[in-house]
Structures are given as structure tokens and as C-alpha cells.
PDB file of N, CA, C and O in Angstrom, chain B, residues numbered from 101:
ATOM      1  N   UNK B 101       6.502  50.220  -4.420  1.00  0.00           N
ATOM      2  CA  UNK B 101       6.373  49.564  -3.142  1.00  0.00           C
ATOM      3  C   UNK B 101       6.891  48.137  -3.294  1.00  0.00           C
ATOM      4  O   UNK B 101       6.526  47.426  -4.230  1.00  0.00           O
ATOM      5  N   UNK B 102       7.717  47.746  -2.391  1.00  0.00           N
ATOM      6  CA  UNK B 102       8.353  46.438  -2.463  1.00  0.00           C
ATOM      7  C   UNK B 102       7.923  45.600  -1.257  1.00  0.00           C
ATOM      8  O   UNK B 102       8.449  45.774  -0.158  1.00  0.00           O
ATOM      9  N   UNK B 103       6.995  44.718  -1.458  1.00  0.00           N
ATOM     10  CA  UNK B 103       6.530  43.871  -0.357  1.00  0.00           C
ATOM     11  C   UNK B 103       7.103  42.476  -0.493  1.00  0.00           C
ATOM     12  O   UNK B 103       7.123  41.888  -1.574  1.00  0.00           O
ATOM     13  N   UNK B 104       7.566  41.966   0.629  1.00  0.00           N
ATOM     14  CA  UNK B 104       8.053  40.583   0.620  1.00  0.00           C
ATOM     15  C   UNK B 104       6.879  39.641   0.848  1.00  0.00           C
ATOM     16  O   UNK B 104       6.020  39.878   1.698  1.00  0.00           O
ATOM     17  N   UNK B 105       6.867  38.593   0.084  1.00  0.00           N
ATOM     18  CA  UNK B 105       5.816  37.596   0.231  1.00  0.00           C
ATOM     19  C   UNK B 105       6.439  36.302   0.712  1.00  0.00           C
ATOM     20  O   UNK B 105       7.380  35.787   0.109  1.00  0.00           O
ATOM     21  N   UNK B 106       5.914  35.797   1.780  1.00  0.00           N
ATOM     22  CA  UNK B 106       6.387  34.506   2.284  1.00  0.00           C
ATOM     23  C   UNK B 106       5.662  33.394   1.550  1.00  0.00           C
ATOM     24  O   UNK B 106       4.432  33.333   1.525  1.00  0.00           O
ATOM     25  N   UNK B 107       6.433  32.543   0.969  1.00  0.00           N
ATOM     26  CA  UNK B 107       5.876  31.408   0.258  1.00  0.00           C
ATOM     27  C   UNK B 107       6.312  30.150   0.988  1.00  0.00           C
ATOM     28  O   UNK B 107       7.497  29.948   1.252  1.00  0.00           O
ATOM     29  N   UNK B 108       5.364  29.328   1.302  1.00  0.00           N
ATOM     30  CA  UNK B 108       5.720  28.066   1.960  1.00  0.00           C
ATOM     31  C   UNK B 108       5.244  26.915   1.078  1.00  0.00           C
ATOM     32  O   UNK B 108       4.235  26.999   0.379  1.00  0.00           O
ATOM     33  N   UNK B 109       6.001  25.868   1.146  1.00  0.00           N
ATOM     34  CA  UNK B 109       5.694  24.682   0.360  1.00  0.00           C
ATOM     35  C   UNK B 109       5.414  23.525   1.295  1.00  0.00           C
ATOM     36  O   UNK B 109       6.106  23.328   2.294  1.00  0.00           O
ATOM     37  N   UNK B 110       4.420  22.789   0.965  1.00  0.00           N
ATOM     38  CA  UNK B 110       4.096  21.598   1.737  1.00  0.00           C
ATOM     39  C   UNK B 110       4.501  20.395   0.911  1.00  0.00           C
ATOM     40  O   UNK B 110       4.039  20.212  -0.215  1.00  0.00           O
ATOM     41  N   UNK B 111       5.367  19.580   1.482  1.00  0.00           N
ATOM     42  CA  UNK B 111       5.810  18.382   0.775  1.00  0.00           C
ATOM     43  C   UNK B 111       4.695  17.350   0.788  1.00  0.00           C
ATOM     44  O   UNK B 111       4.153  17.020   1.843  1.00  0.00           O
ATOM     45  N   UNK B 112       4.361  16.851  -0.372  1.00  0.00           N
ATOM     46  CA  UNK B 112       3.311  15.855  -0.499  1.00  0.00           C
ATOM     47  C   UNK B 112       3.901  14.589  -1.078  1.00  0.00           C
ATOM     48  O   UNK B 112       4.543  14.615  -2.128  1.00  0.00           O
ATOM     49  N   UNK B 113       3.685  13.495  -0.399  1.00  0.00           N
ATOM     50  CA  UNK B 113       4.186  12.205  -0.859  1.00  0.00           C
ATOM     51  C   UNK B 113       3.130  11.557  -1.742  1.00  0.00           C
ATOM     52  O   UNK B 113       1.945  11.539  -1.408  1.00  0.00           O
ATOM     53  N   UNK B 114       3.573  11.033  -2.857  1.00  0.00           N
ATOM     54  CA  UNK B 114       2.668  10.291  -3.725  1.00  0.00           C
ATOM     55  C   UNK B 114       2.667   8.840  -3.262  1.00  0.00           C
ATOM     56  O   UNK B 114       3.703   8.174  -3.263  1.00  0.00           O
ATOM     57  N   UNK B 115       1.503   8.363  -2.870  1.00  0.00           N
ATOM     58  CA  UNK B 115       1.393   7.004  -2.349  1.00  0.00           C
ATOM     59  C   UNK B 115       1.428   5.985  -3.483  1.00  0.00           C
ATOM     60  O   UNK B 115       0.959   6.247  -4.591  1.00  0.00           O
ATOM     61  N   UNK B 116       1.988   4.830  -3.185  1.00  0.00           N
ATOM     62  CA  UNK B 116       2.021   3.740  -4.156  1.00  0.00           C
ATOM     63  C   UNK B 116       0.656   3.051  -4.197  1.00  0.00           C
ATOM     64  O   UNK B 116      -0.195   3.267  -3.333  1.00  0.00           O
ATOM     65  N   UNK B 117       0.469   2.219  -5.219  1.00  0.00           N
ATOM     66  CA  UNK B 117      -0.761   1.431  -5.332  1.00  0.00           C
ATOM     67  C   UNK B 117      -0.987   0.602  -4.063  1.00  0.00           C
ATOM     68  O   UNK B 117      -2.097   0.558  -3.532  1.00  0.00           O
ATOM     69  N   UNK B 118       0.066  -0.049  -3.586  1.00  0.00           N
ATOM     70  CA  UNK B 118      -0.057  -0.879  -2.384  1.00  0.00           C
ATOM     71  C   UNK B 118      -0.429  -0.080  -1.149  1.00  0.00           C
ATOM     72  O   UNK B 118      -1.252  -0.518  -0.345  1.00  0.00           O
ATOM     73  N   UNK B 119       0.173   1.089  -0.997  1.00  0.00           N
ATOM     74  CA  UNK B 119      -0.141   1.934   0.158  1.00  0.00           C
ATOM     75  C   UNK B 119      -1.590   2.395   0.124  1.00  0.00           C
ATOM     76  O   UNK B 119      -2.265   2.432   1.153  1.00  0.00           O
ATOM     77  N   UNK B 120      -2.063   2.748  -1.070  1.00  0.00           N
ATOM     78  CA  UNK B 120      -3.457   3.184  -1.200  1.00  0.00           C
ATOM     79  C   UNK B 120      -4.411   2.023  -0.923  1.00  0.00           C
ATOM     80  O   UNK B 120      -5.377   2.167  -0.174  1.00  0.00           O
ATOM     81  N   UNK B 121      -4.130   0.874  -1.537  1.00  0.00           N
ATOM     82  CA  UNK B 121      -5.013  -0.280  -1.404  1.00  0.00           C
ATOM     83  C   UNK B 121      -5.072  -0.796   0.030  1.00  0.00           C
ATOM     84  O   UNK B 121      -6.156  -1.065   0.547  1.00  0.00           O
ATOM     85  N   UNK B 122      -3.928  -0.936   0.669  1.00  0.00           N
ATOM     86  CA  UNK B 122      -3.873  -1.492   2.024  1.00  0.00           C
ATOM     87  C   UNK B 122      -4.191  -0.432   3.071  1.00  0.00           C
ATOM     88  O   UNK B 122      -4.646  -0.755   4.168  1.00  0.00           O
ATOM     89  N   UNK B 123      -3.953   0.818   2.738  1.00  0.00           N
ATOM     90  CA  UNK B 123      -4.247   1.892   3.681  1.00  0.00           C
ATOM     91  C   UNK B 123      -3.124   2.094   4.673  1.00  0.00           C
ATOM     92  O   UNK B 123      -3.350   2.107   5.883  1.00  0.00           O
ATOM     93  N   UNK B 124      -1.922   2.249   4.169  1.00  0.00           N
ATOM     94  CA  UNK B 124      -0.769   2.441   5.031  1.00  0.00           C
ATOM     95  C   UNK B 124       0.135   3.490   4.417  1.00  0.00           C
ATOM     96  O   UNK B 124      -0.139   4.017   3.339  1.00  0.00           O
ATOM     97  N   UNK B 125       1.207   3.781   5.114  1.00  0.00           N
ATOM     98  CA  UNK B 125       2.187   4.757   4.657  1.00  0.00           C
ATOM     99  C   UNK B 125       3.558   4.246   5.055  1.00  0.00           C
ATOM    100  O   UNK B 125       3.839   4.089   6.243  1.00  0.00           O
ATOM    101  N   UNK B 126       4.424   3.981   4.068  1.00  0.00           N
ATOM    102  CA  UNK B 126       5.740   3.424   4.352  1.00  0.00           C
ATOM    103  C   UNK B 126       6.601   4.356   5.198  1.00  0.00           C
ATOM    104  O   UNK B 126       7.587   3.908   5.784  1.00  0.00           O
ATOM    105  N   UNK B 127       6.255   5.638   5.277  1.00  0.00           N
ATOM    106  CA  UNK B 127       7.072   6.564   6.054  1.00  0.00           C
ATOM    107  C   UNK B 127       6.852   6.384   7.558  1.00  0.00           C
ATOM    108  O   UNK B 127       7.630   6.890   8.367  1.00  0.00           O
ATOM    109  N   UNK B 128       5.802   5.672   7.923  1.00  0.00           N
ATOM    110  CA  UNK B 128       5.547   5.422   9.342  1.00  0.00           C
ATOM    111  C   UNK B 128       6.339   4.196   9.766  1.00  0.00           C
ATOM    112  O   UNK B 128       6.050   3.071   9.359  1.00  0.00           O
ATOM    113  N   UNK B 129       7.343   4.444  10.591  1.00  0.00           N
ATOM    114  CA  UNK B 129       8.126   3.325  11.110  1.00  0.00           C
ATOM    115  C   UNK B 129       7.668   3.082  12.541  1.00  0.00           C
ATOM    116  O   UNK B 129       7.674   3.989  13.373  1.00  0.00           O
ATOM    117  N   UNK B 130       7.281   1.871  12.806  1.00  0.00           N
ATOM    118  CA  UNK B 130       6.746   1.549  14.115  1.00  0.00           C
ATOM    119  C   UNK B 130       7.081   0.115  14.467  1.00  0.00           C
ATOM    120  O   UNK B 130       7.262  -0.738  13.598  1.00  0.00           O
ATOM    121  N   UNK B 131       7.158  -0.121  15.742  1.00  0.00           N
ATOM    122  CA  UNK B 131       7.336  -1.484  16.227  1.00  0.00           C
ATOM    123  C   UNK B 131       5.988  -2.193  16.316  1.00  0.00           C
ATOM    124  O   UNK B 131       5.927  -3.385  16.617  1.00  0.00           O
ATOM    125  N   UNK B 132       4.915  -1.459  16.055  1.00  0.00           N
ATOM    126  CA  UNK B 132       3.577  -2.008  16.081  1.00  0.00           C
ATOM    127  C   UNK B 132       3.463  -3.101  15.015  1.00  0.00           C
ATOM    128  O   UNK B 132       3.709  -2.851  13.835  1.00  0.00           O
ATOM    129  N   UNK B 133       3.094  -4.299  15.432  1.00  0.00           N
ATOM    130  CA  UNK B 133       3.030  -5.436  14.507  1.00  0.00           C
ATOM    131  C   UNK B 133       1.977  -5.242  13.423  1.00  0.00           C
ATOM    132  O   UNK B 133       2.190  -5.654  12.282  1.00  0.00           O
ATOM    133  N   UNK B 134       0.854  -4.630  13.750  1.00  0.00           N
ATOM    134  CA  UNK B 134      -0.202  -4.424  12.754  1.00  0.00           C
ATOM    135  C   UNK B 134       0.287  -3.491  11.642  1.00  0.00           C
ATOM    136  O   UNK B 134       0.015  -3.737  10.467  1.00  0.00           O
ATOM    137  N   UNK B 135       0.993  -2.441  11.998  1.00  0.00           N
ATOM    138  CA  UNK B 135       1.529  -1.520  10.986  1.00  0.00           C
ATOM    139  C   UNK B 135       2.592  -2.224  10.154  1.00  0.00           C
ATOM    140  O   UNK B 135       2.665  -2.033   8.940  1.00  0.00           O
ATOM    141  N   UNK B 136       3.419  -3.042  10.809  1.00  0.00           N
ATOM    142  CA  UNK B 136       4.445  -3.789  10.088  1.00  0.00           C
ATOM    143  C   UNK B 136       3.808  -4.726   9.056  1.00  0.00           C
ATOM    144  O   UNK B 136       4.275  -4.807   7.920  1.00  0.00           O
ATOM    145  N   UNK B 137       2.747  -5.432   9.449  1.00  0.00           N
ATOM    146  CA  UNK B 137       2.036  -6.333   8.534  1.00  0.00           C
ATOM    147  C   UNK B 137       1.456  -5.543   7.367  1.00  0.00           C
ATOM    148  O   UNK B 137       1.578  -5.959   6.215  1.00  0.00           O
ATOM    149  N   UNK B 138       0.824  -4.403   7.657  1.00  0.00           N
ATOM    150  CA  UNK B 138       0.232  -3.596   6.587  1.00  0.00           C
ATOM    151  C   UNK B 138       1.304  -3.120   5.613  1.00  0.00           C
ATOM    152  O   UNK B 138       1.086  -3.132   4.402  1.00  0.00           O
ATOM    153  N   UNK B 139       2.464  -2.702   6.128  1.00  0.00           N
ATOM    154  CA  UNK B 139       3.557  -2.267   5.248  1.00  0.00           C
ATOM    155  C   UNK B 139       4.059  -3.420   4.383  1.00  0.00           C
ATOM    156  O   UNK B 139       4.326  -3.237   3.195  1.00  0.00           O
ATOM    157  N   UNK B 140       4.186  -4.609   4.979  1.00  0.00           N
ATOM    158  CA  UNK B 140       4.634  -5.778   4.209  1.00  0.00           C
ATOM    159  C   UNK B 140       3.636  -6.143   3.116  1.00  0.00           C
ATOM    160  O   UNK B 140       4.033  -6.459   1.994  1.00  0.00           O
ATOM    161  N   UNK B 141       2.355  -6.103   3.432  1.00  0.00           N
ATOM    162  CA  UNK B 141       1.335  -6.444   2.449  1.00  0.00           C
ATOM    163  C   UNK B 141       1.254  -5.379   1.353  1.00  0.00           C
ATOM    164  O   UNK B 141       0.994  -5.710   0.196  1.00  0.00           O
ATOM    165  N   UNK B 142       1.471  -4.121   1.694  1.00  0.00           N
ATOM    166  CA  UNK B 142       1.517  -3.063   0.686  1.00  0.00           C
ATOM    167  C   UNK B 142       2.698  -3.292  -0.256  1.00  0.00           C
ATOM    168  O   UNK B 142       2.575  -3.116  -1.468  1.00  0.00           O
ATOM    169  N   UNK B 143       3.836  -3.682   0.304  1.00  0.00           N
ATOM    170  CA  UNK B 143       5.005  -3.980  -0.523  1.00  0.00           C
ATOM    171  C   UNK B 143       4.731  -5.176  -1.431  1.00  0.00           C
ATOM    172  O   UNK B 143       5.085  -5.152  -2.610  1.00  0.00           O
ATOM    173  N   UNK B 144       4.106  -6.214  -0.896  1.00  0.00           N
ATOM    174  CA  UNK B 144       3.746  -7.387  -1.691  1.00  0.00           C
ATOM    175  C   UNK B 144       2.805  -6.997  -2.830  1.00  0.00           C
ATOM    176  O   UNK B 144       2.963  -7.471  -3.955  1.00  0.00           O
ATOM    177  N   UNK B 145       1.849  -6.153  -2.549  1.00  0.00           N
ATOM    178  CA  UNK B 145       0.922  -5.679  -3.571  1.00  0.00           C
ATOM    179  C   UNK B 145       1.665  -4.940  -4.681  1.00  0.00           C
ATOM    180  O   UNK B 145       1.363  -5.117  -5.862  1.00  0.00           O
ATOM    181  N   UNK B 146       2.631  -4.118  -4.301  1.00  0.00           N
ATOM    182  CA  UNK B 146       3.427  -3.397  -5.297  1.00  0.00           C
ATOM    183  C   UNK B 146       4.235  -4.355  -6.166  1.00  0.00           C
ATOM    184  O   UNK B 146       4.381  -4.120  -7.366  1.00  0.00           O
ATOM    185  N   UNK B 147       4.760  -5.424  -5.584  1.00  0.00           N
ATOM    186  CA  UNK B 147       5.507  -6.431  -6.345  1.00  0.00           C
ATOM    187  C   UNK B 147       4.589  -7.112  -7.354  1.00  0.00           C
ATOM    188  O   UNK B 147       4.962  -7.288  -8.513  1.00  0.00           O
ATOM    189  N   UNK B 148       3.398  -7.492  -6.920  1.00  0.00           N
ATOM    190  CA  UNK B 148       2.435  -8.149  -7.809  1.00  0.00           C
ATOM    191  C   UNK B 148       2.057  -7.207  -8.960  1.00  0.00           C
ATOM    192  O   UNK B 148       1.967  -7.636 -10.110  1.00  0.00           O
ATOM    193  N   UNK B 149       1.838  -5.926  -8.650  1.00  0.00           N
ATOM    194  CA  UNK B 149       1.504  -4.948  -9.691  1.00  0.00           C
ATOM    195  C   UNK B 149       2.653  -4.806 -10.691  1.00  0.00           C
ATOM    196  O   UNK B 149       2.424  -4.754 -11.900  1.00  0.00           O
ATOM    197  N   UNK B 150       3.866  -4.744 -10.195  1.00  0.00           N
ATOM    198  CA  UNK B 150       5.027  -4.625 -11.078  1.00  0.00           C
ATOM    199  C   UNK B 150       5.127  -5.823 -12.021  1.00  0.00           C
ATOM    200  O   UNK B 150       5.386  -5.656 -13.213  1.00  0.00           O
ATOM    201  N   UNK B 151       4.923  -7.019 -11.496  1.00  0.00           N
ATOM    202  CA  UNK B 151       4.962  -8.222 -12.324  1.00  0.00           C
ATOM    203  C   UNK B 151       3.806  -8.248 -13.321  1.00  0.00           C
ATOM    204  O   UNK B 151       3.968  -8.697 -14.455  1.00  0.00           O
ATOM    205  N   UNK B 152       2.655  -7.771 -12.897  1.00  0.00           N
ATOM    206  CA  UNK B 152       1.490  -7.714 -13.788  1.00  0.00           C
ATOM    207  C   UNK B 152       1.756  -6.775 -14.958  1.00  0.00           C
ATOM    208  O   UNK B 152       1.398  -7.072 -16.098  1.00  0.00           O
ATOM    209  N   UNK B 153       2.384  -5.646 -14.669  1.00  0.00           N
ATOM    210  CA  UNK B 153       2.632  -4.644 -15.707  1.00  0.00           C
ATOM    211  C   UNK B 153       3.759  -5.031 -16.659  1.00  0.00           C
ATOM    212  O   UNK B 153       3.844  -4.491 -17.761  1.00  0.00           O
ATOM    213  N   UNK B 154       4.625  -5.959 -16.250  1.00  0.00           N
ATOM    214  CA  UNK B 154       5.713  -6.416 -17.121  1.00  0.00           C
ATOM    215  C   UNK B 154       5.185  -7.432 -18.128  1.00  0.00           C
ATOM    216  O   UNK B 154       4.429  -8.338 -17.777  1.00  0.00           O
ATOM    217  N   UNK B 155       5.579  -7.274 -19.343  1.00  0.00           N
ATOM    218  CA  UNK B 155       5.217  -8.265 -20.359  1.00  0.00           C
ATOM    219  C   UNK B 155       3.817  -8.106 -20.891  1.00  0.00           C
ATOM    220  O   UNK B 155       3.146  -7.097 -20.675  1.00  0.00           O
ATOM    221  N   UNK B 156       3.399  -9.137 -21.593  1.00  0.00           N
ATOM    222  CA  UNK B 156       2.083  -9.140 -22.236  1.00  0.00           C
ATOM    223  C   UNK B 156       0.974  -9.375 -21.220  1.00  0.00           C
ATOM    224  O   UNK B 156       1.140 -10.118 -20.253  1.00  0.00           O
ATOM    225  N   UNK B 157      -0.136  -8.741 -21.456  1.00  0.00           N
ATOM    226  CA  UNK B 157      -1.320  -8.958 -20.619  1.00  0.00           C
ATOM    227  C   UNK B 157      -2.290  -9.841 -21.391  1.00  0.00           C
ATOM    228  O   UNK B 157      -2.354  -9.808 -22.620  1.00  0.00           O
ATOM    229  N   UNK B 158      -3.021 -10.608 -20.651  1.00  0.00           N
ATOM    230  CA  UNK B 158      -4.053 -11.452 -21.236  1.00  0.00           C
ATOM    231  C   UNK B 158      -5.228 -11.459 -20.268  1.00  0.00           C
ATOM    232  O   UNK B 158      -5.086 -11.057 -19.114  1.00  0.00           O
ATOM    233  N   UNK B 159      -6.384 -11.912 -20.733  1.00  0.00           N
ATOM    234  CA  UNK B 159      -7.527 -12.009 -19.813  1.00  0.00           C
ATOM    235  C   UNK B 159      -7.220 -12.896 -18.603  1.00  0.00           C
ATOM    236  O   UNK B 159      -7.656 -12.603 -17.490  1.00  0.00           O
ATOM    237  N   UNK B 160      -6.478 -13.967 -18.819  1.00  0.00           N
ATOM    238  CA  UNK B 160      -6.158 -14.866 -17.703  1.00  0.00           C
ATOM    239  C   UNK B 160      -5.226 -14.174 -16.714  1.00  0.00           C
ATOM    240  O   UNK B 160      -5.419 -14.265 -15.502  1.00  0.00           O
ATOM    241  N   UNK B 161      -4.208 -13.478 -17.240  1.00  0.00           N
ATOM    242  CA  UNK B 161      -3.283 -12.765 -16.353  1.00  0.00           C
ATOM    243  C   UNK B 161      -4.024 -11.693 -15.559  1.00  0.00           C
ATOM    244  O   UNK B 161      -3.743 -11.498 -14.376  1.00  0.00           O
ATOM    245  N   UNK B 162      -4.958 -11.003 -16.189  1.00  0.00           N
ATOM    246  CA  UNK B 162      -5.751  -9.983 -15.501  1.00  0.00           C
ATOM    247  C   UNK B 162      -6.610 -10.598 -14.393  1.00  0.00           C
ATOM    248  O   UNK B 162      -6.716 -10.049 -13.296  1.00  0.00           O
ATOM    249  N   UNK B 163      -7.213 -11.729 -14.695  1.00  0.00           N
ATOM    250  CA  UNK B 163      -8.019 -12.432 -13.701  1.00  0.00           C
ATOM    251  C   UNK B 163      -7.165 -12.864 -12.513  1.00  0.00           C
ATOM    252  O   UNK B 163      -7.563 -12.693 -11.361  1.00  0.00           O
ATOM    253  N   UNK B 164      -5.993 -13.423 -12.796  1.00  0.00           N
ATOM    254  CA  UNK B 164      -5.082 -13.848 -11.727  1.00  0.00           C
ATOM    255  C   UNK B 164      -4.611 -12.664 -10.885  1.00  0.00           C
ATOM    256  O   UNK B 164      -4.517 -12.763  -9.662  1.00  0.00           O
ATOM    257  N   UNK B 165      -4.317 -11.545 -11.548  1.00  0.00           N
ATOM    258  CA  UNK B 165      -3.898 -10.336 -10.826  1.00  0.00           C
ATOM    259  C   UNK B 165      -5.000  -9.871  -9.875  1.00  0.00           C
ATOM    260  O   UNK B 165      -4.751  -9.628  -8.694  1.00  0.00           O
ATOM    261  N   UNK B 166      -6.204  -9.751 -10.396  1.00  0.00           N
ATOM    262  CA  UNK B 166      -7.334  -9.309  -9.568  1.00  0.00           C
ATOM    263  C   UNK B 166      -7.538 -10.229  -8.378  1.00  0.00           C
ATOM    264  O   UNK B 166      -7.762  -9.770  -7.257  1.00  0.00           O
ATOM    265  N   UNK B 167      -7.461 -11.521  -8.624  1.00  0.00           N
ATOM    266  CA  UNK B 167      -7.654 -12.496  -7.547  1.00  0.00           C
ATOM    267  C   UNK B 167      -6.529 -12.383  -6.508  1.00  0.00           C
ATOM    268  O   UNK B 167      -6.792 -12.386  -5.305  1.00  0.00           O
ATOM    269  N   UNK B 168      -5.288 -12.284  -6.971  1.00  0.00           N
ATOM    270  CA  UNK B 168      -4.142 -12.194  -6.053  1.00  0.00           C
ATOM    271  C   UNK B 168      -4.238 -10.956  -5.171  1.00  0.00           C
ATOM    272  O   UNK B 168      -4.003 -11.024  -3.965  1.00  0.00           O
ATOM    273  N   UNK B 169      -4.583  -9.830  -5.776  1.00  0.00           N
ATOM    274  CA  UNK B 169      -4.696  -8.590  -5.004  1.00  0.00           C
ATOM    275  C   UNK B 169      -5.828  -8.693  -3.982  1.00  0.00           C
ATOM    276  O   UNK B 169      -5.678  -8.246  -2.844  1.00  0.00           O
ATOM    277  N   UNK B 170      -6.942  -9.270  -4.375  1.00  0.00           N
ATOM    278  CA  UNK B 170      -8.042  -9.468  -3.425  1.00  0.00           C
ATOM    279  C   UNK B 170      -7.651 -10.362  -2.270  1.00  0.00           C
ATOM    280  O   UNK B 170      -8.029 -10.108  -1.127  1.00  0.00           O
ATOM    281  N   UNK B 171      -6.890 -11.414  -2.564  1.00  0.00           N
ATOM    282  CA  UNK B 171      -6.431 -12.321  -1.507  1.00  0.00           C
ATOM    283  C   UNK B 171      -5.439 -11.630  -0.572  1.00  0.00           C
ATOM    284  O   UNK B 171      -5.441 -11.889   0.632  1.00  0.00           O
ATOM    285  N   UNK B 172      -4.593 -10.752  -1.115  1.00  0.00           N
ATOM    286  CA  UNK B 172      -3.653 -10.003  -0.267  1.00  0.00           C
ATOM    287  C   UNK B 172      -4.428  -9.117   0.701  1.00  0.00           C
ATOM    288  O   UNK B 172      -4.108  -9.065   1.888  1.00  0.00           O
ATOM    289  N   UNK B 173      -5.437  -8.426   0.204  1.00  0.00           N
ATOM    290  CA  UNK B 173      -6.251  -7.558   1.065  1.00  0.00           C
ATOM    291  C   UNK B 173      -6.951  -8.390   2.142  1.00  0.00           C
ATOM    292  O   UNK B 173      -6.965  -8.001   3.310  1.00  0.00           O
ATOM    293  N   UNK B 174      -7.521  -9.513   1.764  1.00  0.00           N
ATOM    294  CA  UNK B 174      -8.204 -10.383   2.738  1.00  0.00           C
ATOM    295  C   UNK B 174      -7.236 -10.915   3.783  1.00  0.00           C
ATOM    296  O   UNK B 174      -7.545 -10.928   4.974  1.00  0.00           O
ATOM    297  N   UNK B 175      -6.070 -11.351   3.338  1.00  0.00           N
ATOM    298  CA  UNK B 175      -5.069 -11.876   4.274  1.00  0.00           C
ATOM    299  C   UNK B 175      -4.605 -10.790   5.240  1.00  0.00           C
ATOM    300  O   UNK B 175      -4.464 -11.033   6.439  1.00  0.00           O
ATOM    301  N   UNK B 176      -4.372  -9.599   4.713  1.00  0.00           N
ATOM    302  CA  UNK B 176      -3.938  -8.490   5.574  1.00  0.00           C
ATOM    303  C   UNK B 176      -4.969  -8.202   6.656  1.00  0.00           C
ATOM    304  O   UNK B 176      -4.617  -8.020   7.821  1.00  0.00           O
ATOM    305  N   UNK B 177      -6.236  -8.162   6.275  1.00  0.00           N
ATOM    306  CA  UNK B 177      -7.291  -7.883   7.255  1.00  0.00           C
ATOM    307  C   UNK B 177      -7.374  -8.981   8.310  1.00  0.00           C
ATOM    308  O   UNK B 177      -7.541  -8.692   9.495  1.00  0.00           O
ATOM    309  N   UNK B 178      -7.259 -10.239   7.887  1.00  0.00           N
ATOM    310  CA  UNK B 178      -7.327 -11.354   8.842  1.00  0.00           C
ATOM    311  C   UNK B 178      -6.131 -11.350   9.783  1.00  0.00           C
ATOM    312  O   UNK B 178      -6.289 -11.596  10.979  1.00  0.00           O
ATOM    313  N   UNK B 179      -4.941 -11.074   9.267  1.00  0.00           N
ATOM    314  CA  UNK B 179      -3.735 -11.057  10.103  1.00  0.00           C
ATOM    315  C   UNK B 179      -3.807  -9.928  11.126  1.00  0.00           C
ATOM    316  O   UNK B 179      -3.492 -10.131  12.299  1.00  0.00           O
ATOM    317  N   UNK B 180      -4.222  -8.735  10.684  1.00  0.00           N
ATOM    318  CA  UNK B 180      -4.338  -7.620  11.625  1.00  0.00           C
ATOM    319  C   UNK B 180      -5.391  -7.926  12.679  1.00  0.00           C
ATOM    320  O   UNK B 180      -5.226  -7.553  13.840  1.00  0.00           O
ATOM    321  N   UNK B 181      -6.461  -8.594  12.298  1.00  0.00           N
ATOM    322  CA  UNK B 181      -7.504  -8.979  13.271  1.00  0.00           C
ATOM    323  C   UNK B 181      -6.929  -9.918  14.323  1.00  0.00           C
ATOM    324  O   UNK B 181      -7.213  -9.761  15.510  1.00  0.00           O
ATOM    325  N   UNK B 182      -6.121 -10.896  13.903  1.00  0.00           N
ATOM    326  CA  UNK B 182      -5.492 -11.815  14.861  1.00  0.00           C
ATOM    327  C   UNK B 182      -4.578 -11.055  15.805  1.00  0.00           C
ATOM    328  O   UNK B 182      -4.582 -11.302  17.011  1.00  0.00           O
ATOM    329  N   UNK B 183      -3.801 -10.139  15.266  1.00  0.00           N
ATOM    330  CA  UNK B 183      -2.841  -9.371  16.074  1.00  0.00           C
ATOM    331  C   UNK B 183      -3.552  -8.479  17.089  1.00  0.00           C
ATOM    332  O   UNK B 183      -3.097  -8.338  18.224  1.00  0.00           O
ATOM    333  N   UNK B 184      -4.659  -7.883  16.682  1.00  0.00           N
ATOM    334  CA  UNK B 184      -5.330  -6.905  17.547  1.00  0.00           C
ATOM    335  C   UNK B 184      -6.504  -7.482  18.340  1.00  0.00           C
ATOM    336  O   UNK B 184      -7.152  -6.752  19.091  1.00  0.00           O
ATOM    337  N   UNK B 185      -6.789  -8.777  18.188  1.00  0.00           N
ATOM    338  CA  UNK B 185      -7.945  -9.389  18.857  1.00  0.00           C
ATOM    339  C   UNK B 185      -7.792  -9.356  20.368  1.00  0.00           C
ATOM    340  O   UNK B 185      -6.746  -9.711  20.912  1.00  0.00           O
ATOM    341  N   UNK B 186      -8.838  -8.930  21.022  1.00  0.00           N
ATOM    342  CA  UNK B 186      -8.871  -8.880  22.485  1.00  0.00           C
ATOM    343  C   UNK B 186     -10.044  -9.719  22.971  1.00  0.00           C
ATOM    344  O   UNK B 186     -11.144  -9.613  22.429  1.00  0.00           O
ATOM    345  N   UNK B 187      -9.826 -10.545  23.976  1.00  0.00           N
ATOM    346  CA  UNK B 187     -10.902 -11.331  24.581  1.00  0.00           C
ATOM    347  C   UNK B 187     -11.743 -10.502  25.495  1.00  0.00           C
ATOM    348  O   UNK B 187     -12.695 -11.010  26.088  1.00  0.00           O
TER     349      UNK B 187
END
């Protein structure tokens, strides 16, 4: 007996560190300013991670990385709040 089996594949995108941290997806293209800000901050986070991973690590570099990433998240939240604020 020869049965055909339909196999379907679902494409899954692996999110970057910045996309996971900021909570965005670079595949979403929108004129929405809040999404644009989130994408920019995710990209900035990825740049900081890349620089952190290059070269030697030290306790000071780790501390600076953690602080920078936290500040990026805080800035992103404040900027989106300004953009979406309604009186």
C-alpha cells in the first residue's frame, strides 16, 4: 500500500537578543512610531551585545554592559510612553 503523506513545514525565525529583550520583531515593518522606536532600540541592544562579546571581558565591562542594556530598556519604555500618551 502506497500512501502519500503531506508534510508541511513552518518557518520559524530565531529572534535576536535585542528583539527578545525589547519585545519586537524586525520583520514587522510599520509606519507606527512606537514600533519604529522598539526596532531601533533592539538594534542598539544588538550592537552593544556585539561590542561586549568582542575582546576581553572584565568585571567592569560586564557591569557597564548590564547598566547600558538596562538604560536602553528604560529609554525605550519612556519614549514609547511619550509617543502613545493620551490626555
